C-alpha positions as CSV (number, residue, x, y, z in Angstrom):
1,M,-1.0,8.8,-12.4
2,T,-4.1,10.8,-11.5
3,P,-7.1,9.2,-9.7
4,R,-9.2,9.3,-12.8
5,R,-6.6,7.6,-15.0
6,I,-5.9,5.0,-12.3
7,V,-9.6,4.0,-12.1
8,E,-10.1,4.1,-15.8
9,K,-7.2,1.8,-16.4
10,A,-8.3,-0.6,-13.6
11,A,-11.8,-0.7,-15.1
12,S,-10.4,-1.5,-18.5
13,L,-8.6,-4.5,-17.0
14,G,-11.6,-5.9,-15.1
15,I,-10.0,-5.1,-11.7
16,N,-12.8,-4.8,-9.1
17,I,-10.7,-4.0,-6.0
18,L,-7.5,-2.0,-5.7
19,A,-5.6,-0.2,-3.0
20,V,-4.1,3.3,-3.4
21,C,-0.9,3.7,-1.4
22,D,1.0,6.8,-2.1
23,H,4.3,7.3,-0.3
24,N,3.8,8.7,3.2
25,S,0.5,10.4,2.0
26,A,-3.2,9.7,1.4
27,E,-4.1,13.1,0.0
28,N,-5.4,11.7,-3.3
29,V,-7.3,8.7,-1.8
30,A,-10.7,10.4,-1.4
31,A,-10.9,11.3,-5.1
32,T,-9.9,7.8,-6.1
33,I,-12.5,6.2,-3.8
34,E,-15.3,8.4,-5.3
35,L,-14.2,7.6,-8.9
36,G,-14.0,3.9,-8.1
37,R,-17.5,4.0,-6.7
38,R,-18.8,5.4,-9.9
39,K,-17.1,2.5,-11.8
40,G,-18.1,-0.2,-9.4
41,I,-14.6,-0.6,-8.2
42,T,-13.7,-0.9,-4.5
43,V,-10.8,1.3,-3.6
44,I,-9.1,0.5,-0.3
45,P,-7.5,3.6,1.2
46,G,-3.9,3.2,2.1
47,M,-0.4,4.5,2.4
48,E,3.1,3.2,1.8
49,I,4.9,4.4,4.9
50,C,8.6,4.4,5.4
51,S,9.8,3.5,8.9
52,C,12.9,5.0,10.6
53,E,14.8,1.9,9.5
54,E,13.8,2.7,5.9
55,V,11.5,-0.2,5.6
56,H,8.4,0.3,3.4
57,V,5.1,-0.8,5.0
58,L,1.7,-0.8,3.3
59,G,-1.1,0.4,5.6
60,L,-4.5,-0.6,4.3
61,F,-7.5,0.8,6.1
62,K,-11.2,0.2,6.6
63,D,-12.3,3.7,5.8
64,L,-11.1,7.2,4.8
65,D,-11.3,8.6,8.4
66,D,-8.9,6.1,9.8
67,T,-6.6,6.6,6.8
68,L,-6.5,10.4,7.3
69,A,-5.9,10.0,11.0
70,M,-2.9,7.8,10.2
71,Q,-1.7,10.3,7.7
72,A,-1.8,13.0,10.4
73,L,0.5,10.9,12.5
74,V,2.8,10.2,9.6
75,F,3.0,13.9,8.8
76,E,3.8,14.7,12.5
77,N,6.7,12.2,12.3
78,M,8.2,13.3,8.9
79,Q,11.8,14.2,8.7
80,P,12.4,17.9,8.2
81,G,12.9,19.3,4.7
82,K,11.0,20.1,1.6
83,N,10.4,18.2,-1.6
84,N,12.9,19.0,-4.4
85,E,10.6,19.2,-7.4
86,D,13.6,19.2,-9.8
87,V,14.7,15.8,-8.5
88,F,11.6,14.1,-7.3
89,G,8.9,15.8,-9.3
90,M,5.8,17.7,-8.1
91,Q,3.6,16.1,-5.4
92,V,0.2,17.1,-6.8
93,I,-3.2,16.9,-5.0
94,V,-6.0,16.7,-7.5
95,S,-9.8,16.4,-7.7
96,T,-12.0,13.8,-9.3
97,D,-11.9,15.9,-12.5
98,D,-8.1,16.0,-12.5
99,E,-8.2,19.7,-11.3
100,V,-5.1,20.6,-9.4
101,L,-6.0,21.5,-5.9
102,G,-2.5,22.1,-4.5
103,F,1.0,20.8,-4.0
104,D,2.4,19.0,-1.0
105,E,5.8,20.4,-0.2
106,R,6.8,17.8,2.5
107,M,9.6,15.5,1.7
108,L,7.3,12.5,1.2
109,I,10.1,10.4,-0.3
110,G,11.9,10.4,3.1
111,A,11.6,8.2,6.1
112,T,9.5,8.9,9.2
113,G,10.7,8.8,12.7
114,L,8.5,5.8,13.5
115,S,10.1,2.4,14.1
116,I,8.6,-0.5,12.2
117,N,7.1,-2.0,15.4
118,K,5.5,1.4,16.3
119,L,4.3,1.9,12.7
120,V,2.6,-1.5,12.6
121,A,1.1,-0.9,16.0
122,L,-0.3,2.4,14.9
123,I,-1.8,0.9,11.7
124,H,-3.6,-1.7,13.8
125,Q,-4.8,1.0,16.2
126,H,-6.4,2.7,13.2
127,N,-8.2,-0.5,12.2
128,G,-5.7,-1.2,9.4
129,L,-3.8,-4.1,8.0
130,A,0.0,-3.9,7.8
131,A,1.9,-5.5,4.9
132,A,5.7,-5.3,4.5
133,S,6.3,-4.0,1.0
134,H,8.3,-5.8,-1.7
135,I,10.2,-8.0,0.6
136,D,12.2,-9.3,-2.3
137,R,13.9,-5.9,-2.9
138,A,17.3,-5.3,-1.4
139,V,16.4,-1.6,-0.8
140,F,13.5,-0.6,1.3
141,G,12.4,-4.2,1.8
142,I,12.3,-5.5,5.4
143,I,14.7,-8.3,4.9
144,G,17.2,-6.1,3.0
145,Q,17.0,-3.5,5.7
146,L,16.8,-5.6,8.8
147,G,18.1,-9.0,7.7
148,F,15.1,-10.9,8.9
149,I,11.4,-10.6,9.8
150,S,10.6,-10.9,13.5
151,P,7.2,-12.5,14.3
152,D,6.7,-10.0,17.1
153,I,6.3,-7.1,14.6
154,G,2.8,-8.4,13.9
155,L,2.6,-8.0,10.1
156,D,-0.6,-9.1,8.5
157,A,0.9,-9.8,5.1
158,L,4.1,-9.8,3.0
159,E,4.2,-8.3,-0.4
160,I,6.2,-10.0,-3.2
161,S,6.9,-7.6,-6.0
162,C,6.1,-8.1,-9.6
163,R,9.9,-8.6,-10.2
164,T,9.9,-12.0,-8.5
165,E,8.0,-15.1,-9.7
166,F,6.1,-17.0,-7.1
167,D,8.1,-20.2,-7.4
168,V,11.3,-18.2,-6.9
169,A,9.8,-16.4,-3.9
170,I,8.9,-19.7,-2.3
171,K,12.5,-20.9,-2.5
172,R,13.9,-17.6,-1.2
173,F,11.4,-16.8,1.5
174,E,10.0,-20.2,2.6
175,T,10.9,-19.3,6.2
176,Y,8.2,-16.7,6.2
177,T,5.2,-18.6,4.8
178,F,3.6,-18.4,8.2
179,I,2.6,-14.8,7.2
180,P,0.1,-14.5,4.3
181,W,1.6,-13.3,1.0
182,I,0.2,-10.9,-1.5
183,S,1.6,-9.4,-4.7
184,S,0.8,-6.2,-6.6
185,S,1.8,-4.1,-9.6
186,D,3.4,-1.4,-7.4
187,A,2.5,0.9,-10.2
188,H,4.2,4.2,-10.6
189,R,3.0,4.6,-14.2
190,I,-0.4,4.0,-15.7
191,D,1.0,1.2,-17.9
192,D,2.2,-0.6,-14.8
193,I,-1.3,-1.1,-13.4
194,G,-2.3,-4.8,-13.6
195,R,1.2,-6.1,-14.4
196,R,0.8,-8.2,-11.3
197,I,-2.4,-8.9,-9.4
198,T,-3.5,-10.9,-6.4
199,R,-6.6,-13.0,-6.7
200,F,-8.8,-13.1,-3.6
201,S,-11.4,-15.8,-3.3
202,M,-13.9,-14.0,-1.1
203,H,-17.6,-13.2,-0.8
204,H,-17.5,-9.5,-1.6
205,A,-14.9,-6.9,-2.7
206,T,-14.7,-5.2,0.7
207,F,-12.0,-4.5,3.3
208,E,-13.7,-6.7,5.8
209,E,-13.6,-9.6,3.4
210,L,-10.0,-8.9,2.6
211,E,-9.2,-9.1,6.3
212,L,-10.9,-12.5,6.5
213,T,-9.3,-13.8,3.3
214,L,-5.7,-13.1,4.6
215,V,-6.2,-15.5,7.4
216,G,-8.2,-18.0,5.3
217,T,-11.5,-17.8,7.1
218,G,-14.4,-19.8,5.8
219,G,-12.5,-21.2,2.8
220,R,-11.4,-17.8,1.5
221,S,-8.0,-17.9,-0.2
222,V,-5.3,-15.8,-1.8
223,S,-3.4,-16.6,-5.0
224,F,-1.2,-14.8,-7.6
């Protein structure tokens, strides 16, 4: 799952906008953005951040500077410990040419010390959108971890994983249709890219348009 392979796979599927959300890190986002630009694909920089309650939250950002500023805060609030490469694999940082630039030794798989309310607030302060990841999963999903979704958290979207069909999700989570829904491949392998997509009816493939689409401004809409 290098930036080059991600972009090449997305291009082969006709995907023109995608988000890169590594776990508690954005160190490979810059390379992916540049490769996407070369292919005419909009890459939204992001992170999948784990709150102290062990809820996964997607932070999607307007630009790389905001993303890296958020990454710095996440790193400051990481739990102590180093990555166990034998168990979790190497956390590689690469260039646009797939050249290995280094390895992150932080325990990126772990939780941060940030509560979900604080985490969402920080994402918003950095001009980002906050989406609760895979709410249909018992582990690391907001409902599985907390039992419910409080409106005061201020989430911009809820993600339904590719494991749950839309009609099933409607029956299970109809209480939360007041928050926009998205779905994604949640790809951890190249072959997973595109196994589930969200279709955005919007004017341009940009972060600004995505923000407007999630609230249905001007006839924009979301479907999957």
